[in-house]
N, C-alpha and C positions, 0 to 999 in steps of 0.2 A: 758840467752837466752844460748843452747845450742842447733845445729843444728849437729844430726846424719846422716854423708853425703859424699857422692862416687863424685868426681868432673865427671865420667859422663856418672851419672844419670840423670836419665830427670828426673826422679821424683821431684828427687834430688833440680832440677834446676831451677821446675814453681817454687817453695815456697823457694829458695836466690832468685828470683825476685822476690817473695809477699813482703821480710825482706827489698830488697832495694831499692825497691818503697815507703815502709809505713815507713824507716827510722829508723828498728829496726835494735839497735849493737846483734851480738850471736859471742858466738867463734863456729866452730865448732868443733865439731873429727870427722878426718876421717877416712871410716870404706873401704877397702880396699876390691869389692867382688869377685877381684880373690887373691886376694896373700894367707896365712898361707891357699888351700883352698877353703878361705871365707871367710873372717872377721864377717859377717854377720852369721857363726853360735857358736860363740863363744859364749857360757853362759850368760856375760858380757854382749851382745847385746841380746842377748834373753829374758836376765830380761828388756830388757830397749823396746824391739818389742818384741813381740811375734812370728809374723811374717818372725823374721829374712828377714826385706827387709829397705832400705834406700825409702824416707829420714823418719827422727824420730823427732822429737824438745819441745827441754825439756825450758819449758815456762809457767808464771803463777803459778808454785808449779802444774802442771801434765804436763803428758807425749802425745807427739802427736804422730800416726803414722797415713799414707795418707795424699797423700797430698794436695787432694782439701780437707779433712773437719781442716787442719792444715790448710788452708787458708784462709776457711768458718769463722774459729775463727780468722784470725786478720784482717779480712772484722768487726764481730762482735765485738773485743774488740777495735780498730783504724780507723776505718771507713775511718779517714782518711790517700792517694788518693783515693777516690771509684773504685772495683776491680769489680763492681756487679752492672749495674745504678738498679736507679729507676725503672724506665718505665719498669710493667712484663711481655710487648715482649720484650722487649731486652734486661732484664733479663731472659728471660727465653733462650731466642736464645745463650749469652751467658756460658747460665750450658747444653742445648746441643753440641754446636762446643766444650766443655773444653766433653761433659764425649763424646761424639764420638770420641777422643783424648786417653781419657783416660780407656776410656773403650773394647777402637773396636780399636782402631792400637796397643794402647802402647805393655797390655801388651801377642798379641799377636810375639811380636817381642824379650818378652824379653829375656835375662843372661838368665832363667834359661830354658827357652821352648829350646833358639839357642843350647847349652848345648847337648840336645840331638839329633836336630837335625842329625850334626854329618858336614858330606863335605858338604849337601846340607841347611846346617843354610844360606848361602847370599841369595841366590835361597829363599829360604820361608821368610828371613826374607824383600826383595827387593817387590814381593808377595801380600805381607798382607799391607806391609803402601801402593804402587802401590791405589788395591782396595782401600781401606780407603780413602787414598788422591784425587783419583778418588774421591768420596761422596762427600769428603771436601766442596772442587772444586767448585761444584755442588753449595751446601752448602753458598757459599759463597759469587756465584750471587747474591744473596735475599740483606744481610745483610749486607758485606760490607763498610769500607768506610775509611780511612785512614787504621780503620785496622779491626780485624776479626766486631766488631757491631758496626759500625757509624765511628766518627774518640773517646771515648773515649778506653784505655786502660783497658784492662780488662784479669780476669779470662782468658776467652777465650785464646788470647795471650799469653798468660805464659806460656797456655799448650801446643800453635803452633810454639814458637824456639827451644824449645827442643827437637819437634819432628820433623823438619824437623831439626835441626843436623843428626838426627840416621838418619835419612834417607842420605843425603847429606854423612855420615858413610859410611852407603853401596851400595854405589852410584847406590842410582835411580836418572834416569829422571827426569827433573829436567821441562821437557818444556813444558810438556801437565802441568803444575798449576801457568798458570801464575796469575794467584789472590796469592797465596800461598807467591807463587814469589817474589810477589811484598809487600805484607805486613809483612811476615818474614828477607826482606830490610830495612827497615822504622824503624820494631823495633831493627833492629841491631844495630843503631845509636844514641838507647838511653840511661844513661850512668844505665840504670837499670838492663838491659840489657847485660850489655859489663860489670860492675862490677862482675856480676854474672854466668857471663862464666866460660864454664868451663875450661880455656885457663889460666884462672888467677885464681885457689886455693892453699888451700895451700897443698892439696895432689896430683896436677898436674905435673906431673912426669916434668923431664926440659929436653924433648926432644919434647913438646905440649906445654910445656909452650908459650905463646904470648911477 
């Protein structure tokens, strides 16, 4: 099993958490999104993922891209521990929160967008994340237990933690989001979230290592 990953990519981090939770051993092939004009644009990597984005996972003789598609496949083939609840209502809530982050927040502050924003990029990222978190905080008032949906770690949590890390990198004021902050803190205590952390990857630069 091979994961094409970049230490700081929040989408790659989601998949690293899933692999850690499910105890799946893998080798990392780092794809540096900044070096050499972006290694994701190389012909070699384009053959792996035509969208030229990380993550991509080679597993069971197939290559998958898109973090949630990868996580769904891992869930279908290696169901323990569960990342999607069996109860249809809770399952829908998990998918709703995951989609909210994966479609509604992350792409708007993605590297490719920020590179086009020039000097306004920090302000742009802060605004995108803050408006998304405002909605998410409201949703979590109805769904949260220890974690995003009840007391079991789910796919929603795998999306939350990397997005909070992005918010912190862009110096978003987390004061208005006490539930997001509490859940994030609880999740970062768990081993799978620690080993998959951007500060502990093979391609993490020395000055950013934990």
